[in-house]
Backbone of each chain as ProteinMPNN parsed JSONL, in Angstrom:
{"seq_chain_A": "GAGVSQSPSNKVTEKGKDVELRCDPISGHTALYWYRQSLGQGLEFLIYFQGNSAPDKSGLPSDRFSAERTGGSVSTLTIQRTQQEDSAVYLCASSLDGLLTSPLHFGNGTRLTVT", "coords_chain_A": {"N_chain_A": [[26.364, 11.379, 7.171], [25.867, 9.367, 4.306], [22.862, 8.96, 2.402], [20.337, 6.55, 1.438], [21.416, 4.766, -1.305], [20.815, 4.22, -4.7], [21.284, 2.312, -7.65], [21.244, 1.521, -11.186], [20.259, 4.976, -11.845], [18.542, 5.273, -13.901], [17.223, 2.898, -16.167], [17.054, 1.37, -19.221], [15.688, -1.255, -20.948], [15.411, -4.113, -23.088], [12.481, -5.964, -23.798], [12.301, -9.133, -22.309], [14.905, -9.322, -21.51], [17.184, -9.665, -18.681], [17.405, -7.789, -15.63], [19.302, -6.042, -13.134], [18.956, -4.386, -10.123], [20.364, -2.15, -7.847], [20.801, -1.566, -4.339], [22.055, 0.406, -1.811], [22.023, 0.575, 1.469], [21.563, 2.84, 4.305], [24.349, 3.003, 6.41], [24.503, 0.703, 9.056], [21.785, 0.359, 9.286], [19.386, -2.073, 9.804], [17.121, -3.009, 8.577], [15.649, -3.447, 5.374], [13.883, -2.458, 2.512], [12.053, -3.067, -0.492], [10.151, -1.312, -2.829], [7.698, -0.732, -5.384], [6.833, 1.715, -7.707], [4.411, 2.594, -9.8], [3.391, 4.461, -12.691], [0.957, 6.784, -11.935], [-0.004, 5.28, -9.9], [0.071, 4.105, -6.509], [2.479, 3.161, -4.013], [3.84, -0.044, -4.178], [4.421, -2.722, -2.16], [7.221, -4.856, -2.219], [9.369, -6.564, -1.132], [10.957, -7.42, 1.995], [13.676, -7.162, 4.139], [15.09, -8.113, 7.223], [17.648, -7.933, 9.304], [19.135, -11.019, 9.992], [16.993, -12.571, 9.507], [14.58, -14.597, 7.724], [13.587, -13.28, 4.594], [10.657, -11.268, 3.972], [8.796, -12.053, 1.406], [6.377, -11.543, 0.359], [5.261, -9.657, -1.346], [6.303, -9.865, -3.896], [5.653, -9.875, -7.328], [5.758, -11.967, -9.186], [7.434, -15.071, -10.074], [9.525, -14.214, -11.544], [10.753, -12.221, -10.292], [13.247, -11.537, -7.915], [15.209, -11.148, -4.936], [18.124, -10.336, -3.115], [20.131, -9.976, -0.198], [23.212, -9.206, 0.667], [25.504, -9.968, 3.188], [24.099, -8.515, 5.021], [23.876, -5.94, 4.13], [24.211, -4.413, 1.286], [21.706, -4.661, -1.241], [20.27, -6.506, -3.937], [17.92, -6.335, -6.463], [16.502, -8.463, -8.704], [15.169, -8.824, -11.898], [13.912, -11.108, -14.021], [13.652, -11.935, -17.481], [12.267, -9.575, -18.482], [9.191, -7.761, -18.705], [6.886, -5.531, -20.362], [5.097, -4.514, -18.536], [6.597, -4.374, -16.29], [7.777, -1.971, -16.191], [8.52, 0.791, -14.271], [9.125, 2.801, -11.322], [11.528, 1.767, -9.12], [11.851, 1.608, -5.77], [14.006, 1.74, -3.015], [14.316, 1.321, 0.475], [15.556, 1.934, 3.764], [15.649, 1.174, 7.261], [16.408, 1.852, 10.699], [15.971, -0.273, 12.534], [13.818, -1.731, 11.751], [11.574, -1.45, 13.235], [8.463, 0.209, 13.767], [8.698, 2.621, 14.967], [10.886, 3.715, 13.915], [11.656, 5.71, 11.2], [11.29, 5.121, 7.637], [13.9, 5.429, 5.306], [14.23, 6.554, 2.156], [15.699, 5.779, -1.032], [16.488, 7.497, -4.149], [15.458, 6.059, -6.162], [15.179, 3.726, -8.952], [14.495, 4.17, -12.244], [12.871, 2.115, -14.325], [12.568, 1.177, -17.629], [10.974, -0.791, -19.913], [11.278, -1.822, -23.118]], "CA_chain_A": [[26.427, 10.184, 6.434], [25.121, 9.294, 3.06], [21.546, 8.357, 2.478], [20.179, 5.318, 0.681], [21.892, 4.959, -2.666], [20.32, 3.23, -5.658], [21.868, 2.411, -8.987], [21.383, 2.834, -11.818], [19.107, 5.855, -11.637], [17.657, 4.963, -15.016], [17.591, 1.694, -16.897], [16.18, 1.014, -20.336], [16.041, -2.603, -21.364], [14.489, -4.716, -24.051], [11.638, -7.036, -23.287], [12.915, -10.452, -22.294], [16.23, -9.283, -20.889], [17.233, -9.618, -17.227], [17.999, -6.571, -15.072], [19.644, -6.037, -11.716], [18.886, -3.07, -9.509], [21.163, -2.209, -6.626], [20.462, -0.655, -3.251], [23.049, 0.5, -0.745], [21.274, 1.241, 2.54], [22.324, 3.632, 5.26], [25.189, 2.144, 7.24], [23.959, 0.408, 10.377], [20.357, 0.044, 9.203], [19.22, -3.522, 9.686], [15.94, -3.333, 7.771], [15.708, -2.956, 3.999], [12.628, -2.679, 1.808], [11.894, -2.703, -1.896], [8.809, -0.956, -3.262], [7.569, -0.378, -6.8], [5.89, 2.818, -7.92], [4.022, 2.678, -11.208], [2.808, 5.756, -13.045], [-0.446, 6.93, -11.579], [-0.373, 4.377, -8.817], [0.809, 4.278, -5.273], [3.626, 2.298, -3.798], [3.528, -1.452, -4.024], [5.455, -3.428, -1.41], [7.778, -6.027, -2.896], [10.102, -7.491, -0.271], [11.471, -6.798, 3.211], [14.746, -7.876, 4.826], [15.371, -7.635, 8.563], [18.755, -8.654, 9.904], [19.41, -12.347, 9.45], [15.738, -13.313, 9.387], [14.128, -14.881, 6.364], [12.9, -12.101, 4.063], [9.224, -11.291, 3.663], [8.719, -11.934, -0.049], [4.963, -11.663, 0.019], [4.846, -8.69, -2.348], [6.895, -10.093, -5.217], [4.507, -10.14, -8.205], [5.88, -13.235, -9.918], [8.712, -15.737, -9.824], [10.594, -13.553, -12.297], [11.35, -11.255, -9.384], [13.948, -12.081, -6.758], [16.09, -10.173, -4.304], [19.007, -10.844, -2.079], [20.839, -8.968, 0.579], [24.47, -9.846, 1.031], [26.214, -9.433, 4.345], [23.252, -7.61, 5.786], [24.018, -4.555, 3.695], [23.751, -4.134, -0.075], [20.68, -5.554, -1.776], [20.066, -6.507, -5.382], [16.624, -6.816, -6.957], [16.682, -8.996, -10.054], [13.956, -9.129, -12.663], [14.263, -11.938, -15.17], [12.734, -11.936, -18.635], [11.44, -8.403, -18.225], [7.984, -7.495, -19.487], [6.582, -4.101, -20.398], [4.389, -4.117, -17.317], [7.575, -4.182, -15.215], [8.219, -0.578, -16.236], [8.102, 1.468, -13.043], [10.236, 3.253, -10.491], [11.773, 0.823, -8.035], [12.357, 2.357, -4.63], [14.574, 1.004, -1.902], [14.308, 2.069, 1.731], [16.121, 1.236, 4.921], [15.359, 1.771, 8.565], [17.42, 1.492, 11.689], [15.754, -1.553, 13.202], [12.612, -2.386, 11.267], [10.426, -1.125, 14.082], [7.73, 1.322, 13.17], [9.115, 3.882, 15.555], [11.997, 4.21, 13.102], [11.144, 6.011, 9.859], [11.957, 4.589, 6.459], [14.677, 6.367, 4.513], [14.151, 6.076, 0.779], [16.584, 6.244, -2.08], [15.811, 8.247, -5.212], [14.798, 5.121, -7.051], [15.65, 3.368, -10.289], [13.404, 4.183, -13.216], [13.049, 1.027, -15.284], [11.715, 1.217, -18.821], [11.105, -2.0, -20.723], [10.772, -1.494, -24.464]], "C_chain_A": [[25.539, 10.218, 5.225], [23.762, 8.663, 3.303], [21.528, 7.032, 1.755], [20.552, 5.592, -0.776], [21.386, 3.847, -3.567], [20.99, 3.441, -7.008], [21.353, 1.279, -9.872], [20.178, 3.716, -11.521], [18.065, 5.643, -12.727], [18.156, 3.721, -15.723], [16.562, 1.448, -17.983], [16.631, -0.354, -20.83], [15.002, -3.125, -22.341], [13.694, -5.819, -23.374], [12.35, -8.371, -23.391], [14.298, -10.496, -21.666], [16.101, -9.275, -19.361], [17.853, -8.288, -16.783], [18.291, -6.768, -13.599], [19.649, -4.604, -11.213], [19.562, -3.165, -8.153], [20.71, -1.184, -5.615], [21.538, -0.738, -2.177], [22.399, 1.259, 0.405], [22.18, 2.113, 3.408], [23.093, 2.681, 6.178], [24.578, 1.953, 8.626], [22.478, 0.107, 10.387], [20.188, -1.45, 8.956], [18.051, -3.917, 8.788], [16.051, -2.693, 6.391], [14.452, -3.38, 3.271], [12.795, -2.347, 0.326], [10.411, -2.43, -2.157], [8.855, -0.658, -4.76], [6.512, 0.698, -6.926], [5.621, 2.929, -9.417], [3.327, 3.997, -11.443], [1.333, 5.768, -12.691], [-0.909, 6.019, -10.465], [0.479, 4.651, -7.596], [1.988, 3.347, -5.203], [3.177, 0.881, -3.52], [4.689, -2.134, -3.315], [5.919, -4.649, -2.179], [8.387, -7.019, -1.919], [10.737, -6.715, 0.882], [12.521, -7.72, 3.828], [14.93, -7.273, 6.213], [16.469, -8.516, 9.156], [19.008, -9.972, 9.199], [18.152, -13.192, 9.29], [15.415, -13.588, 7.931], [13.346, -13.68, 5.833], [11.409, -12.34, 3.878], [9.067, -11.013, 2.175], [7.286, -11.822, -0.549], [4.502, -10.703, -1.07], [5.422, -8.91, -3.739], [5.8, -10.545, -6.177], [4.585, -11.44, -8.981], [7.239, -13.847, -9.621], [9.832, -15.175, -10.691], [11.36, -12.561, -11.424], [12.038, -11.987, -8.234], [14.84, -10.983, -6.183], [16.95, -10.884, -3.294], [19.681, -9.678, -1.388], [22.088, -9.63, 1.14], [25.097, -9.158, 2.228], [25.405, -8.445, 5.157], [23.33, -6.172, 5.335], [23.395, -4.369, 2.313], [22.714, -5.157, -0.515], [20.596, -5.401, -3.284], [18.689, -7.081, -5.685], [16.819, -7.235, -8.401], [15.334, -9.279, -10.683], [14.402, -9.893, -13.908], [13.206, -11.819, -16.259], [11.741, -10.78, -18.528], [10.282, -8.284, -19.211], [7.694, -5.996, -19.427], [5.878, -3.637, -19.126], [5.333, -3.979, -16.117], [8.089, -2.744, -15.175], [7.635, 0.178, -15.047], [9.35, 2.087, -12.411], [10.355, 2.296, -9.308], [12.507, 1.569, -6.917], [12.866, 1.41, -3.556], [14.535, 1.906, -0.671], [14.993, 1.251, 2.801], [15.646, 1.919, 6.186], [16.289, 1.162, 9.598], [17.24, 0.072, 12.197], [14.483, -2.269, 12.75], [11.4, -2.17, 12.144], [9.745, 0.123, 13.541], [8.019, 2.651, 13.834], [10.271, 4.495, 14.779], [11.498, 4.486, 11.693], [11.939, 5.314, 8.771], [12.682, 5.718, 5.74], [14.756, 5.807, 3.102], [15.291, 6.604, -0.066], [15.79, 6.981, -3.145], [15.186, 7.345, -6.264], [15.558, 4.832, -8.333], [14.437, 3.355, -11.204], [13.692, 3.144, -14.283], [12.05, 1.183, -16.42], [12.007, -0.014, -19.655], [10.464, -1.728, -22.072], [10.431, -2.745, -25.268]], "O_chain_A": [[24.588, 10.995, 5.139], [23.55, 7.935, 4.273], [22.579, 6.45, 1.486], [20.056, 6.536, -1.391], [21.513, 2.668, -3.237], [21.23, 4.566, -7.445], [21.055, 0.194, -9.374], [19.175, 3.233, -10.994], [16.867, 5.811, -12.503], [19.361, 3.514, -15.861], [15.366, 1.331, -17.716], [17.812, -0.574, -21.096], [13.873, -2.638, -22.404], [14.192, -6.513, -22.488], [12.93, -8.702, -24.425], [14.805, -11.566, -21.329], [15.054, -8.925, -18.817], [18.712, -7.734, -17.468], [17.63, -7.544, -12.908], [20.271, -3.724, -11.808], [19.366, -4.125, -7.407], [20.291, -0.081, -5.967], [21.881, -1.821, -1.7], [22.24, 2.477, 0.32], [23.402, 2.114, 3.255], [22.55, 1.685, 6.656], [24.188, 2.917, 9.284], [21.955, -0.359, 11.4], [20.768, -2.014, 8.028], [18.004, -5.043, 8.292], [16.488, -1.55, 6.255], [14.006, -4.521, 3.394], [13.572, -1.47, -0.052], [9.539, -3.205, -1.764], [9.912, -0.372, -5.321], [5.437, 0.609, -6.333], [6.496, 3.309, -10.194], [2.748, 4.585, -10.529], [0.568, 4.89, -13.088], [-2.093, 5.998, -10.129], [1.489, 5.352, -7.666], [2.439, 2.81, -6.216], [2.261, 0.638, -2.734], [5.815, -2.124, -3.812], [5.106, -5.393, -2.727], [7.979, -8.179, -1.873], [11.017, -5.522, 0.769], [12.28, -8.913, 4.015], [14.925, -6.051, 6.362], [16.248, -9.686, 9.468], [19.086, -10.035, 7.973], [18.228, -14.38, 8.978], [15.905, -12.912, 7.027], [12.523, -13.118, 6.556], [10.964, -13.467, 3.657], [9.191, -9.87, 1.735], [7.019, -11.988, -1.739], [3.446, -10.919, -1.665], [5.054, -8.197, -4.673], [5.085, -11.502, -5.88], [3.552, -11.965, -9.395], [8.09, -13.219, -8.992], [10.976, -15.618, -10.581], [12.459, -12.124, -11.765], [11.489, -12.927, -7.659], [15.178, -10.017, -6.866], [16.562, -11.891, -2.703], [19.782, -8.57, -1.914], [22.005, -10.513, 1.993], [25.207, -7.933, 2.277], [25.961, -7.631, 5.895], [22.906, -5.27, 6.058], [22.183, -4.189, 2.194], [22.818, -6.346, -0.213], [20.818, -4.322, -3.834], [18.337, -8.167, -5.226], [17.256, -6.436, -9.229], [14.466, -9.898, -10.069], [15.165, -9.387, -14.731], [12.022, -11.625, -15.983], [10.528, -10.989, -18.488], [10.387, -8.656, -20.379], [8.194, -5.288, -18.553], [6.049, -2.496, -18.695], [4.921, -3.521, -15.051], [8.762, -2.352, -14.223], [6.421, 0.204, -14.842], [10.468, 1.918, -12.898], [9.384, 2.056, -8.591], [13.613, 2.08, -7.096], [12.228, 0.407, -3.236], [14.706, 3.12, -0.78], [15.005, 0.021, 2.748], [15.286, 3.096, 6.178], [16.874, 0.099, 9.39], [18.198, -0.696, 12.289], [14.12, -3.302, 13.312], [10.312, -2.653, 11.832], [10.384, 0.982, 12.932], [7.627, 3.699, 13.322], [10.597, 5.667, 14.968], [10.967, 3.583, 11.046], [13.105, 4.963, 8.956], [12.15, 6.817, 5.584], [15.284, 4.717, 2.885], [15.786, 7.712, 0.141], [14.566, 7.081, -3.058], [14.47, 7.812, -7.149], [16.446, 5.579, -8.742], [13.475, 2.624, -10.971], [14.643, 3.279, -15.053], [10.845, 1.304, -16.197], [13.147, -0.252, -20.054], [9.27, -1.442, -22.164], [9.995, -2.642, -26.414]]}, "seq_chain_B": "AQSVAQPEDQVNVAEGNPLTVKCTYSVSGNPYLFWYVQYPNRGLQFLLKYITGDNLVKGSYGFEAEFNKSQTSFHLKKPSALVSDSALYFCAAPTGTASKLTFGTGTRLQVTL", "coords_chain_B": {"N_chain_B": [[-9.412, -6.234, 5.699], [-6.481, -4.42, 6.504], [-5.97, -1.013, 5.814], [-5.174, 2.121, 4.163], [-6.681, 5.101, 2.955], [-6.711, 7.6, 0.504], [-8.669, 10.033, -0.409], [-8.568, 12.067, -2.29], [-7.165, 12.828, -5.395], [-5.8, 15.076, -6.14], [-4.952, 18.198, -4.669], [-5.529, 21.585, -4.644], [-4.136, 24.659, -3.716], [-3.855, 28.033, -2.728], [-0.909, 29.938, -2.226], [-0.065, 30.698, 1.117], [-2.526, 30.184, 2.123], [-4.349, 27.928, 4.318], [-3.75, 24.376, 4.291], [-5.103, 21.106, 3.697], [-4.642, 17.679, 3.553], [-6.194, 14.711, 2.956], [-6.673, 11.642, 4.778], [-7.884, 8.465, 5.438], [-8.328, 5.625, 7.551], [-8.308, 2.075, 7.912], [-7.817, 0.074, 10.23], [-7.097, -2.471, 12.459], [-7.16, -2.587, 16.033], [-4.853, -0.515, 17.857], [-3.938, 2.095, 15.831], [-0.991, 2.628, 13.868], [0.207, 5.367, 12.207], [1.331, 7.167, 9.351], [2.876, 9.861, 7.541], [4.306, 10.58, 4.429], [6.341, 12.405, 2.103], [6.868, 13.113, -1.329], [9.036, 14.649, -3.353], [9.513, 15.996, -6.695], [11.037, 13.614, -8.814], [12.391, 12.381, -6.77], [13.06, 10.229, -3.914], [10.851, 9.052, -1.298], [10.184, 11.031, 1.609], [10.162, 10.99, 5.122], [7.602, 12.492, 7.035], [5.947, 12.695, 9.374], [4.639, 10.883, 12.25], [2.099, 8.939, 13.874], [1.909, 7.278, 16.816], [1.121, 6.843, 19.473], [-0.529, 8.713, 22.087], [-0.707, 12.268, 22.052], [-3.266, 13.619, 20.027], [-2.714, 15.452, 18.079], [-0.135, 15.691, 15.934], [3.088, 16.853, 15.367], [5.269, 17.615, 12.659], [7.867, 17.561, 10.163], [8.911, 20.505, 8.32], [6.887, 22.268, 9.069], [4.497, 20.938, 8.97], [1.594, 19.24, 10.27], [-0.454, 16.694, 11.75], [-3.685, 15.437, 12.398], [-4.991, 13.057, 14.457], [-7.936, 11.289, 14.444], [-9.98, 9.345, 16.077], [-12.702, 8.655, 16.116], [-13.59, 9.357, 13.595], [-11.931, 7.883, 12.093], [-9.652, 9.02, 10.853], [-6.717, 10.7, 9.59], [-5.671, 13.353, 8.924], [-3.508, 15.454, 7.08], [-2.055, 18.604, 7.744], [-1.386, 22.124, 7.274], [-0.779, 25.366, 8.363], [-0.172, 27.547, 6.692], [0.357, 27.501, 3.395], [3.14, 26.88, 1.194], [4.664, 27.539, -1.985], [6.723, 25.773, -2.402], [5.881, 23.546, -1.091], [4.567, 21.991, -2.854], [4.051, 18.823, -3.997], [3.999, 15.202, -3.9], [1.98, 13.477, -1.69], [1.887, 10.925, 0.718], [-0.041, 8.803, 2.693], [0.367, 6.307, 5.212], [0.28, 3.01, 6.65], [0.951, 0.251, 8.834], [0.534, -3.067, 7.625], [-0.408, -6.467, 7.634], [2.497, -8.077, 8.42], [4.166, -6.609, 11.204], [6.043, -4.711, 10.495], [5.709, -3.942, 7.887], [4.94, -1.484, 5.749], [2.047, -0.158, 4.299], [1.121, 1.892, 1.694], [-0.968, 4.698, 0.882], [-2.667, 5.793, -2.131], [-1.688, 8.215, -2.782], [-1.646, 11.814, -2.84], [-1.62, 14.571, -4.846], [-0.295, 17.645, -4.171], [-0.769, 20.906, -5.079], [0.506, 24.02, -4.939], [-0.106, 27.338, -5.547], [0.863, 30.641, -6.623]], "CA_chain_B": [[-8.002, -5.97, 5.464], [-6.055, -3.119, 6.981], [-5.607, -0.176, 4.678], [-5.374, 3.557, 4.241], [-7.272, 5.636, 1.736], [-6.562, 9.026, 0.261], [-9.799, 10.224, -1.315], [-8.319, 13.117, -3.277], [-5.974, 12.66, -6.225], [-5.071, 16.339, -6.182], [-5.447, 19.321, -3.873], [-4.97, 22.863, -5.103], [-4.192, 25.667, -2.664], [-3.081, 29.253, -2.965], [0.141, 30.164, -1.222], [-0.502, 31.493, 2.256], [-3.763, 29.6, 2.65], [-4.162, 26.635, 4.996], [-3.965, 23.198, 3.439], [-5.442, 19.826, 4.309], [-4.588, 16.497, 2.699], [-6.994, 13.765, 3.73], [-6.34, 10.223, 4.856], [-8.689, 7.667, 6.352], [-7.687, 4.335, 7.769], [-9.058, 0.915, 8.372], [-6.762, -0.689, 10.893], [-7.569, -3.047, 13.711], [-6.349, -2.257, 17.187], [-4.345, 0.856, 17.868], [-3.252, 2.3, 14.548], [0.217, 3.415, 13.66], [-0.068, 6.078, 10.967], [2.502, 7.912, 8.89], [2.825, 10.666, 6.329], [5.548, 10.751, 3.692], [6.236, 13.334, 0.988], [7.767, 12.823, -2.449], [9.28, 15.763, -4.257], [9.745, 15.503, -8.053], [12.229, 12.824, -9.126], [13.079, 12.016, -5.531], [12.409, 9.214, -3.095], [9.946, 9.567, -0.274], [10.779, 11.516, 2.858], [9.289, 10.903, 6.281], [7.122, 13.764, 7.552], [5.516, 12.556, 10.757], [3.998, 9.616, 12.577], [1.284, 8.809, 15.075], [2.024, 5.96, 17.44], [0.22, 6.937, 20.617], [-0.365, 9.992, 22.749], [-1.478, 13.416, 21.596], [-3.901, 13.438, 18.722], [-2.1, 16.376, 17.119], [1.269, 15.323, 15.772], [3.832, 17.842, 14.591], [6.328, 16.995, 11.884], [8.845, 18.388, 9.457], [8.506, 21.566, 7.383], [5.7, 22.964, 9.542], [3.298, 20.117, 8.833], [1.047, 18.533, 11.416], [-1.562, 15.817, 11.383], [-4.613, 15.219, 13.5], [-5.556, 11.72, 14.559], [-9.314, 11.335, 14.899], [-10.388, 7.939, 16.162], [-14.122, 8.483, 15.794], [-13.743, 9.48, 12.148], [-10.862, 7.054, 11.508], [-8.932, 9.876, 9.913], [-5.389, 11.191, 9.969], [-5.466, 14.37, 7.892], [-2.279, 16.269, 7.133], [-2.427, 20.014, 7.687], [-0.367, 23.158, 7.432], [-1.542, 26.619, 8.485], [0.085, 28.476, 5.598], [1.046, 26.731, 2.352], [4.198, 27.48, 0.386], [4.799, 26.929, -3.313], [7.689, 24.675, -2.271], [5.192, 22.371, -0.534], [4.006, 21.23, -3.966], [4.676, 17.499, -4.012], [3.077, 14.072, -3.771], [1.914, 13.118, -0.28], [1.397, 9.571, 0.941], [-0.391, 8.319, 4.009], [0.786, 4.91, 5.283], [0.019, 2.286, 7.891], [1.438, -1.13, 8.731], [-0.449, -4.112, 7.351], [0.236, -7.774, 7.645], [3.539, -8.091, 9.433], [4.205, -5.341, 11.934], [6.978, -3.732, 9.951], [5.465, -3.713, 6.471], [4.093, -0.326, 5.553], [1.232, -0.038, 3.095], [0.931, 3.299, 1.38], [-2.125, 5.102, 0.101], [-2.409, 6.033, -3.549], [-1.015, 9.492, -2.929], [-2.374, 13.034, -3.189], [-0.713, 15.593, -5.371], [-0.579, 18.986, -3.67], [-0.288, 21.977, -5.957], [0.371, 25.325, -4.302], [0.148, 28.355, -6.555], [0.982, 32.03, -6.137]], "C_chain_B": [[-7.668, -4.564, 5.955], [-5.592, -2.285, 5.799], [-5.715, 1.29, 5.044], [-5.927, 4.02, 2.911], [-7.042, 7.139, 1.683], [-7.591, 9.384, -0.805], [-9.572, 11.246, -2.413], [-7.045, 12.82, -4.063], [-5.118, 13.928, -6.202], [-5.775, 17.362, -5.303], [-4.736, 20.568, -4.368], [-5.197, 23.923, -4.038], [-3.382, 26.88, -3.096], [-2.062, 29.444, -1.847], [-0.373, 31.076, -0.122], [-1.78, 30.974, 2.881], [-3.475, 28.309, 3.411], [-4.427, 25.483, 4.029], [-4.314, 21.991, 4.293], [-5.344, 18.747, 3.248], [-5.174, 15.346, 3.505], [-6.478, 12.33, 3.657], [-7.31, 9.577, 5.834], [-8.072, 6.287, 6.452], [-8.692, 3.282, 8.185], [-8.037, -0.045, 8.944], [-7.315, -1.22, 12.194], [-6.624, -2.675, 14.838], [-5.924, -0.797, 17.161], [-3.533, 1.112, 16.605], [-1.929, 3.033, 14.701], [0.033, 4.072, 12.292], [1.08, 7.014, 10.636], [2.125, 8.787, 7.696], [4.231, 10.779, 5.759], [5.29, 11.715, 2.545], [7.266, 12.947, -0.081], [7.865, 14.05, -3.34], [9.644, 15.209, -5.633], [11.08, 14.795, -8.224], [13.058, 12.472, -7.896], [12.367, 10.855, -4.87], [11.527, 9.865, -2.054], [10.726, 10.02, 0.957], [9.737, 11.429, 3.96], [8.9, 12.298, 6.753], [6.78, 13.673, 9.038], [4.835, 11.211, 10.966], [3.12, 9.775, 13.806], [1.438, 7.384, 15.579], [1.038, 5.88, 18.602], [0.381, 8.324, 21.206], [-1.249, 11.073, 22.161], [-2.042, 13.185, 20.203], [-3.324, 14.363, 17.668], [-0.6, 16.108, 17.091], [1.953, 16.376, 14.917], [5.006, 17.161, 13.894], [7.236, 18.012, 11.222], [8.154, 19.459, 8.626], [7.209, 22.259, 7.79], [4.401, 22.188, 9.395], [2.873, 19.513, 10.17], [-0.093, 17.655, 10.934], [-2.396, 15.561, 12.626], [-5.214, 13.827, 13.425], [-6.956, 11.829, 15.152], [-9.872, 9.918, 14.89], [-11.836, 7.741, 15.739], [-14.377, 8.572, 14.295], [-12.729, 8.626, 11.385], [-10.085, 7.839, 10.456], [-7.601, 10.325, 10.497], [-4.994, 12.22, 8.916], [-4.197, 15.172, 8.146], [-2.659, 17.73, 6.951], [-1.19, 20.901, 7.781], [-1.086, 24.497, 7.426], [-1.375, 27.554, 7.284], [0.945, 27.773, 4.542], [2.101, 27.561, 1.641], [4.227, 26.796, -0.978], [5.72, 25.711, -3.248], [7.082, 23.426, -1.608], [4.579, 21.502, -1.631], [4.763, 19.916, -4.123], [3.569, 16.458, -3.945], [3.139, 13.578, -2.33], [1.255, 11.756, -0.12], [1.113, 9.349, 2.425], [-0.024, 6.832, 4.04], [0.45, 4.325, 6.64], [0.561, 0.876, 7.741], [0.282, -2.093, 8.475], [0.282, -5.443, 7.325], [1.263, -7.824, 8.757], [3.721, -6.679, 9.996], [5.084, -4.294, 11.262], [6.774, -3.458, 8.479], [4.488, -2.562, 6.32], [3.338, -0.421, 4.245], [0.912, 1.421, 2.899], [-0.395, 3.516, 0.659], [-1.706, 5.421, -1.318], [-1.769, 7.39, -3.807], [-1.952, 10.621, -3.317], [-1.37, 14.07, -3.66], [-1.174, 16.957, -4.868], [0.048, 20.005, -4.603], [-0.565, 23.303, -5.271], [0.776, 26.39, -5.315], [0.185, 29.74, -5.924], [-0.335, 32.76, -6.281]], "O_chain_B": [[-8.474, -3.641, 5.834], [-4.912, -2.779, 4.9], [-6.267, 1.656, 6.082], [-5.674, 3.411, 1.871], [-7.165, 7.844, 2.684], [-7.4, 9.07, -1.98], [-10.329, 11.279, -3.383], [-5.984, 12.59, -3.483], [-3.889, 13.868, -6.239], [-7.001, 17.395, -5.202], [-3.511, 20.603, -4.492], [-6.304, 24.073, -3.52], [-2.348, 26.751, -3.751], [-2.327, 29.148, -0.682], [-1.026, 32.087, -0.382], [-2.086, 31.283, 4.032], [-2.455, 27.665, 3.166], [-5.212, 25.599, 3.088], [-3.888, 21.866, 5.441], [-5.905, 18.889, 2.161], [-4.707, 15.043, 4.603], [-5.938, 11.877, 2.648], [-7.528, 10.089, 6.932], [-7.377, 5.838, 5.54], [-9.76, 3.568, 8.726], [-7.468, -0.871, 8.23], [-7.942, -0.48, 12.951], [-5.429, -2.474, 14.62], [-6.559, 0.041, 16.521], [-2.551, 0.418, 16.344], [-1.773, 3.923, 15.537], [-0.269, 3.384, 11.317], [1.717, 7.581, 11.524], [1.19, 8.492, 6.951], [5.202, 11.03, 6.474], [4.162, 11.834, 2.067], [8.376, 12.515, 0.228], [6.898, 14.437, -3.996], [10.049, 14.051, -5.73], [12.125, 15.312, -7.827], [14.273, 12.29, -7.979], [11.229, 10.529, -5.207], [11.469, 11.09, -1.948], [11.774, 9.469, 1.294], [8.569, 11.758, 3.751], [9.749, 13.182, 6.862], [7.258, 14.465, 9.851], [4.501, 10.502, 10.018], [3.363, 10.626, 14.661], [1.142, 6.419, 14.876], [0.229, 4.957, 18.688], [1.324, 9.038, 20.865], [-2.403, 10.823, 21.812], [-1.38, 12.631, 19.325], [-3.438, 14.081, 16.475], [0.102, 16.277, 18.088], [1.446, 16.746, 13.857], [5.647, 16.266, 14.444], [7.355, 19.157, 11.659], [6.98, 19.34, 8.276], [6.502, 22.786, 6.932], [3.323, 22.719, 9.666], [3.687, 19.307, 11.07], [-0.628, 17.853, 9.843], [-1.885, 15.481, 13.743], [-5.866, 13.47, 12.444], [-7.139, 12.392, 16.231], [-10.192, 9.367, 13.837], [-12.158, 6.757, 15.072], [-15.291, 7.924, 13.783], [-12.69, 8.658, 10.155], [-9.89, 7.383, 9.329], [-7.391, 10.329, 11.71], [-4.09, 11.984, 8.114], [-3.87, 15.516, 9.282], [-3.488, 18.059, 6.103], [-0.134, 20.509, 8.276], [-1.927, 24.735, 6.559], [-2.307, 28.263, 6.904], [2.119, 27.488, 4.777], [1.972, 28.777, 1.503], [3.863, 25.627, -1.108], [5.511, 24.732, -3.964], [7.716, 22.371, -1.576], [4.122, 20.392, -1.358], [5.972, 19.909, -4.355], [2.381, 16.779, -3.935], [4.219, 13.296, -1.81], [0.222, 11.466, -0.723], [1.931, 9.67, 3.287], [-0.095, 6.161, 3.011], [0.348, 5.036, 7.639], [0.625, 0.356, 6.627], [-0.803, -1.948, 9.038], [1.473, -5.502, 7.019], [0.921, -7.63, 9.923], [3.452, -5.687, 9.317], [4.871, -3.098, 11.458], [7.608, -2.79, 7.868], [3.33, -2.668, 6.725], [3.919, -0.729, 3.204], [0.482, 2.107, 3.827], [-0.879, 2.649, -0.068], [-0.528, 5.329, -1.664], [-1.354, 7.68, -4.93], [-2.931, 10.412, -4.034], [-0.408, 14.396, -2.966], [-2.308, 17.368, -5.112], [1.247, 19.964, -4.878], [-1.719, 23.67, -5.047], [1.873, 26.343, -5.872], [-0.376, 29.979, -4.855], [-0.432, 33.935, -5.927]]}, "name": "protein", "num_of_chains": 2, "seq": "GAGVSQSPSNKVTEKGKDVELRCDPISGHTALYWYRQSLGQGLEFLIYFQGNSAPDKSGLPSDRFSAERTGGSVSTLTIQRTQQEDSAVYLCASSLDGLLTSPLHFGNGTRLTVTAQSVAQPEDQVNVAEGNPLTVKCTYSVSGNPYLFWYVQYPNRGLQFLLKYITGDNLVKGSYGFEAEFNKSQTSFHLKKPSALVSDSALYFCAAPTGTASKLTFGTGTRLQVTL"}
């Protein structure tokens, strides 16, 4: 089976524009995560979806960031009115059941550049 | 606050030599600890985990990690490094909610001939 798929792989946008990043998790995985990786920094947790439970949004840096997961599968991370500091690689991961005994499977990421 | 720390930004090793990538943790209760690797322009890949049991955990690609409770460490090791092991390595542990992983800042491993 296919791994976690993210699109686009690269996105260049102008400051102030909105962007949507897509994540297609591994089929059957109930847990989905978004992380952000900035140059020279580690991974920053953004949001976590588990089944039909309310998402854990505690890592979203501002109200310009939002995410949804439709039908328990595909997820979209939306950044409104992008700023230069939003430039980073956005990584999506899924796991079978959200339990820590199940490893996270990461996509290759979307590299976002805000000019 | 629960966290993991990777004290080295970069580790340089000659091929064939043993390698160690360090990680220390500050986690209450019994820690769950993980190592992930990121090859260039790729997402992270799971290497190994410590949940409970033996202090020496074996993982993918010949890597292993030793859990040391007294030193609060979970160092990643490999007896003989390969050039292809060159990558960015992340230690991780759950913080806050049980299923939210927090990653260390990463250690770049450079293996040279």
